[in-house]
C-alpha positions as CSV (number, residue, x, y, z in Angstrom):
1,M,7.0,-6.9,6.6
2,T,7.1,-9.2,3.6
3,L,3.6,-10.3,2.6
4,H,4.6,-12.7,-0.2
5,E,6.3,-15.9,0.7
6,D,6.5,-19.3,-0.9
7,G,3.5,-21.4,0.0
8,N,1.9,-18.6,2.1
9,S,1.1,-15.7,-0.2
10,L,-1.0,-12.5,0.3
11,S,-1.1,-11.8,-3.4
12,P,-1.3,-9.2,-4.9
13,Y,0.3,-7.6,-1.8
14,L,4.1,-7.9,-1.6
15,L,5.3,-5.7,1.3
16,L,3.8,-3.6,4.1
17,V,6.0,-1.1,5.9
18,H,4.8,0.9,8.9
19,H,7.0,4.0,9.6
20,C,6.9,6.0,12.8
21,H,9.4,8.9,13.3
22,S,9.7,11.9,15.6
23,F,11.7,15.0,14.8
24,L,12.9,17.5,17.4
25,P,14.2,20.8,15.9
26,F,17.1,21.3,18.4
27,D,18.1,17.6,18.8
28,P,22.0,17.5,18.7
29,V,21.9,13.8,17.8
30,R,19.7,14.6,14.8
31,A,22.2,17.2,13.5
32,I,24.9,14.5,13.4
33,T,22.7,11.7,11.9
34,K,21.6,14.0,9.1
35,L,25.2,14.1,7.9
36,L,25.2,10.3,7.6
37,L,21.5,9.4,6.9
38,P,19.1,11.4,4.8
39,E,15.7,12.1,6.3
40,G,13.6,10.1,3.9
41,F,14.3,8.0,0.8
42,P,16.6,9.4,-1.9
43,A,16.2,8.5,-5.5
44,H,15.8,4.8,-6.1
45,P,14.3,2.6,-8.9
46,H,11.1,0.5,-9.1
47,S,9.5,-1.6,-11.8
48,G,6.7,-4.1,-12.1
49,F,4.4,-3.1,-9.2
50,S,2.6,-0.2,-7.5
51,T,3.4,1.5,-4.3
52,V,0.6,2.9,-2.1
53,T,1.7,5.3,0.6
54,Y,-0.9,6.3,3.2
55,C,-0.1,9.1,5.6
56,I,-1.6,8.9,9.1
57,E,0.3,12.0,10.3
58,G,2.9,14.1,8.5
59,G,3.9,13.5,5.0
60,L,6.4,13.3,2.1
61,C,7.8,15.3,-0.7
62,H,7.8,13.3,-4.0
63,R,10.0,13.8,-7.1
64,D,10.4,11.2,-9.9
65,S,12.3,10.6,-13.1
66,E,9.3,11.7,-15.2
67,G,9.6,15.3,-13.8
68,Q,6.6,15.0,-11.5
69,S,6.7,16.4,-8.0
70,M,4.1,16.6,-5.2
71,T,3.8,17.1,-1.5
72,Y,1.2,15.0,0.4
73,G,0.4,14.1,4.0
74,D,-2.0,14.2,6.9
75,G,-4.6,11.7,5.7
76,D,-3.6,11.7,2.1
77,A,-2.5,8.7,0.1
78,Q,-0.3,8.4,-3.0
79,W,-0.7,5.7,-5.6
80,M,2.3,5.2,-7.8
81,R,2.4,2.6,-10.6
82,A,6.0,1.9,-11.4
83,G,5.1,-0.1,-14.5
84,R,7.9,-0.5,-16.9
85,G,10.3,1.4,-14.7
86,T,10.7,4.7,-12.8
87,I,13.0,6.4,-10.3
88,H,11.5,8.3,-7.4
89,E,12.5,10.2,-4.3
90,E,10.4,10.4,-1.1
91,M,11.7,12.8,1.6
92,W,10.0,13.6,4.8
93,N,8.2,16.9,4.5
94,L,9.8,18.8,7.4
95,K,10.3,22.3,6.0
96,P,7.1,23.8,7.5
97,F,8.1,22.4,10.9
98,K,11.7,23.7,11.2
99,H,11.3,25.0,14.7
100,I,8.7,22.7,16.2
101,F,8.3,19.0,17.1
102,K,7.0,16.9,14.3
103,R,5.7,13.3,14.3
104,I,5.4,11.3,11.1
105,E,3.5,8.0,10.7
106,I,2.9,6.4,7.4
107,F,2.1,3.0,5.8
108,Q,3.6,1.9,2.5
109,L,2.3,-1.0,0.5
110,W,3.8,-2.7,-2.5
111,I,1.1,-4.2,-4.7
112,N,2.1,-6.5,-7.5
113,L,0.9,-5.7,-11.0
114,P,-0.7,-8.3,-13.3
115,S,1.9,-9.2,-16.0
116,K,-0.1,-7.4,-18.7
117,F,0.3,-4.1,-16.9
118,K,4.0,-4.4,-16.0
119,T,5.0,-2.7,-19.3
120,L,2.8,0.3,-18.9
121,P,4.3,3.8,-18.4
122,P,4.7,4.9,-14.8
123,F,1.9,6.9,-13.2
124,V,1.4,8.7,-9.9
125,A,-1.7,10.2,-8.3
126,R,-2.4,11.9,-5.0
127,L,-5.5,10.8,-3.2
128,K,-6.5,13.8,-1.1
129,N,-7.7,13.2,2.4
130,E,-10.9,15.1,1.8
131,D,-11.7,12.9,-1.2
132,I,-11.3,9.6,0.7
133,P,-14.7,8.6,2.1
134,V,-15.2,7.5,5.7
135,Y,-18.0,5.3,6.9
136,S,-19.2,5.7,10.5
137,S,-21.7,3.5,12.2
138,C,-24.8,5.1,13.8
139,N,-23.2,5.3,17.3
140,K,-19.7,6.0,15.9
141,D,-18.2,2.8,17.4
142,I,-16.9,1.7,14.0
143,T,-15.3,3.9,11.4
144,I,-13.8,2.8,8.0
145,K,-11.7,5.0,5.8
146,I,-11.9,3.6,2.2
147,I,-8.7,4.3,0.3
148,A,-9.5,1.7,-2.3
149,G,-12.3,-0.8,-2.8
150,S,-15.9,-0.3,-1.7
151,I,-18.3,-1.0,1.2
152,Q,-22.0,-1.4,1.1
153,I,-24.1,0.4,3.7
154,D,-27.6,-0.8,4.7
155,D,-27.8,-3.1,1.7
156,S,-28.1,-0.1,-0.6
157,N,-25.7,2.8,-0.4
158,V,-22.1,2.0,-1.6
159,L,-19.0,4.1,-0.7
160,V,-16.2,3.8,-3.2
161,G,-12.5,4.7,-2.5
162,P,-10.6,7.0,-4.9
163,G,-8.0,4.3,-5.3
164,N,-10.4,2.4,-7.5
165,E,-9.6,4.8,-10.3
166,V,-5.9,3.9,-10.4
167,T,-5.6,0.3,-9.2
168,S,-4.8,-2.3,-11.8
169,S,-6.5,-5.2,-10.1
170,P,-9.4,-5.5,-7.6
171,S,-8.0,-4.3,-4.3
172,G,-9.5,-3.0,-1.0
173,I,-7.4,-0.9,1.4
174,Y,-9.4,0.2,4.5
175,H,-8.3,2.0,7.7
176,L,-10.5,0.4,10.3
177,S,-11.1,1.8,13.8
178,C,-13.4,0.3,16.5
179,Q,-14.2,1.3,20.0
180,P,-13.6,-1.2,22.8
181,N,-15.6,-4.5,22.8
182,T,-17.3,-3.6,19.5
183,E,-18.5,-6.3,17.2
184,G,-18.7,-5.7,13.4
185,V,-19.6,-7.7,10.3
186,L,-17.6,-6.9,7.2
187,S,-18.6,-8.1,3.7
188,I,-15.7,-9.5,1.8
189,P,-15.6,-10.9,-1.8
190,P,-15.0,-14.7,-1.7
191,H,-11.8,-16.3,-2.8
192,C,-9.9,-13.1,-2.0
193,T,-6.8,-12.3,0.1
194,V,-7.9,-10.9,3.5
195,A,-5.4,-9.6,6.0
196,L,-5.5,-7.2,9.0
197,Y,-2.5,-5.3,10.3
198,I,-3.2,-4.2,13.9
199,R,-1.8,-0.8,14.4
200,R,-3.2,-0.3,17.9
201,G,-5.4,-2.3,20.3
202,S,-6.4,-5.9,19.8
203,V,-9.0,-8.2,18.2
204,I,-10.8,-11.4,19.3
205,L,-10.7,-13.8,16.4
206,A,-14.0,-14.4,14.6
207,K,-15.6,-17.8,14.8
208,N,-16.4,-17.9,11.1
209,A,-12.9,-17.2,9.9
210,E,-9.8,-19.4,10.0
211,V,-6.6,-17.5,10.7
212,F,-3.8,-19.4,9.0
213,R,-1.0,-16.9,9.7
214,A,-0.7,-14.8,12.7
215,V,2.3,-13.5,14.8
216,R,1.3,-13.9,18.5
217,D,2.9,-13.3,21.8
218,D,0.8,-16.0,23.5
219,Q,-1.9,-18.5,22.8
220,S,-4.9,-16.4,23.8
221,E,-7.6,-15.6,21.3
222,E,-7.0,-11.9,21.7
223,V,-4.2,-10.8,19.3
224,G,-2.6,-7.5,20.1
225,S,-0.7,-4.6,18.6
226,C,1.7,-4.9,15.7
227,N,0.4,-8.3,14.5
228,L,-0.5,-9.3,11.0
229,L,-3.5,-11.6,10.7
230,E,-4.2,-13.4,7.4
231,F,-7.7,-14.7,7.2
232,K,-9.3,-17.5,5.1
233,I,-13.1,-17.0,5.2
234,S,-16.0,-19.0,4.0
235,T,-16.5,-18.8,0.2
236,Q,-20.2,-19.0,0.6
237,P,-21.9,-15.6,-0.1
238,S,-23.8,-14.0,2.7
239,E,-27.6,-14.5,2.5
240,N,-28.3,-10.8,1.7
241,Q,-25.9,-10.7,-1.2
242,G,-27.1,-13.4,-3.5
243,G,-24.9,-15.9,-5.4
244,G,-21.3,-15.5,-6.2
245,G,-19.4,-15.6,-9.4
246,S,-17.6,-18.6,-10.9
247,G,-14.1,-19.5,-9.8
248,D,-12.7,-18.3,-13.1
249,D,-14.3,-14.9,-13.0
250,M,-12.7,-12.8,-10.2
251,N,-14.4,-9.6,-11.4
252,Q,-17.8,-11.2,-11.0
253,E,-16.9,-12.6,-7.6
254,W,-15.8,-9.1,-6.5
255,L,-19.5,-8.2,-6.7
256,S,-20.6,-10.9,-4.2
257,F,-19.7,-11.1,-0.6
258,S,-19.0,-13.3,2.4
259,D,-19.4,-12.1,6.0
260,L,-16.4,-11.7,8.3
261,S,-17.1,-11.0,11.9
262,L,-14.6,-9.3,14.2
263,L,-14.8,-8.3,17.9
264,S,-12.4,-5.6,19.1
265,G,-10.6,-6.2,22.4
266,S,-10.8,-4.3,25.6
267,S,-8.6,-1.5,24.3
268,G,-10.4,-1.1,21.0
269,L,-8.9,-1.7,17.5
270,D,-7.1,0.4,14.9
271,G,-5.7,-1.3,11.9
272,L,-5.2,-1.6,8.1
273,L,-7.5,-4.1,6.4
274,L,-6.3,-5.4,3.1
275,V,-8.4,-7.3,0.5
276,G,-7.3,-8.3,-2.9
277,A,-7.8,-10.7,-5.8
278,P,-4.8,-13.0,-6.0
279,L,-3.0,-12.7,-9.3
280,N,-2.1,-16.4,-9.5
281,E,1.1,-15.5,-11.5
282,P,4.8,-16.2,-10.9
283,V,6.6,-13.6,-8.9
284,I,10.3,-12.9,-9.4
285,W,11.3,-10.3,-6.9
286,R,14.7,-8.9,-6.2
287,G,15.0,-5.7,-4.3
288,P,12.9,-2.9,-6.0
289,L,12.2,-4.9,-9.2
290,V,9.3,-7.4,-9.6
291,Q,8.6,-9.4,-12.7
292,S,6.8,-12.6,-13.9
293,T,9.6,-14.2,-15.9
294,P,13.4,-14.4,-15.6
295,Q,13.7,-12.8,-19.0
296,D,11.5,-9.8,-18.0
297,F,13.4,-9.4,-14.8
298,Q,16.8,-9.4,-16.5
299,S,15.5,-6.9,-19.1
300,S,14.3,-4.6,-16.3
301,A,17.6,-5.0,-14.4
302,N,19.6,-4.2,-17.6
303,V,17.8,-0.9,-17.9
304,F,18.8,0.3,-14.5
305,N,22.3,-1.1,-14.9
306,S,22.8,0.8,-18.1
307,I,21.8,4.3,-16.9
308,G,24.5,4.3,-14.2
309,A,24.7,6.2,-10.9
310,G,24.4,9.5,-12.7
311,A,20.7,9.0,-13.2
312,Y,20.1,9.1,-9.4
313,W,19.9,12.7,-8.4
314,D,21.0,14.1,-5.1
315,Y,18.1,14.9,-2.8
316,N,19.7,18.3,-2.1
317,L,19.3,19.4,-5.7
318,S,16.9,22.3,-6.4
319,N,13.8,21.6,-8.5
320,A,15.5,23.3,-11.4
321,E,18.6,21.1,-11.2
322,W,16.5,18.0,-10.7
323,T,14.4,18.7,-13.7
324,K,17.4,19.3,-15.8
325,Q,19.0,16.0,-14.8
326,C,15.7,14.1,-15.5
327,K,15.6,15.5,-19.0
328,Q,19.2,14.6,-19.6
329,V,18.7,10.9,-18.5
330,N,15.3,10.6,-20.2
331,L,14.6,7.2,-18.5
332,Q,11.5,6.3,-20.6
333,D,13.5,6.8,-23.8
334,V,16.2,4.5,-22.5
335,I,13.6,1.9,-21.7
336,S,12.1,2.1,-25.2
337,R,15.4,1.9,-27.0
338,M,16.5,-1.1,-25.0
339,R,13.2,-2.9,-25.6
340,D,13.7,-2.3,-29.4
341,L,17.1,-4.0,-29.2
342,E,15.7,-7.2,-27.5
């Protein structure tokens, strides 16, 4: 689902993909499709943005051109800054489940980088499930898992997501779950992007929020599963938060809040809430490359054109063979040399 469109932007968010897959060990069709389609995402390039992969169930095996590898899943998230350029591979982690049924469900977000960070070296971090804080209301009717961003509890305690340590611009990524017919008030920084992807259940639209993009099946106020709602909320800070920052100081505004009220539908609500400070920068986006100017985009494209198909390793390679190929290509050295020639 593309989140950045002309005239209707969810900056800094570019793309949201929701993957759901089931694997049966003795499925004859799977044996055939494996010969044609890999189970995952073989080596491919990125530059100019970050990927955030959040695993609801199951997980992935990661390898990249910088020689880093990791396995993550079952509540974990991975934050990868592509920066000046990287190649990575993400294959479904199915080896421990060779003889049993396995279900995999993940979200992947593409988040644009401010132009000043697009030339940074690539970076990857695993955010472990046990390190991601979860807020639960007193009667357990609302839970919020805080991957990035923060929430204030009882006007005093603040829970901060581990993604804050690696994000390059103010962002909030929250897994929100509500019991049926539950009303909640969320505090959102003013002048920010706010969107809710409904994974399950439904929501009744808040009276204090204007929804200016929503995919609906009908004209009712209750919006159901697999819909993306983009909100525009009041820019006036809530009374218990004090004044907001100036329009030119987004970091200051991130410390003040406006209230957003949501009421879950009769089947409850489970979704991904996205909050972000718009970058207000040009976006040139073609496939896996995102830049701010035509010149920078062409420079990034030239790098990946120059290294050729030999730089993209086969996902069947052993770790020793993959490591050897990464050292031979030395992608970061290629990028540095080509920048020196510009």
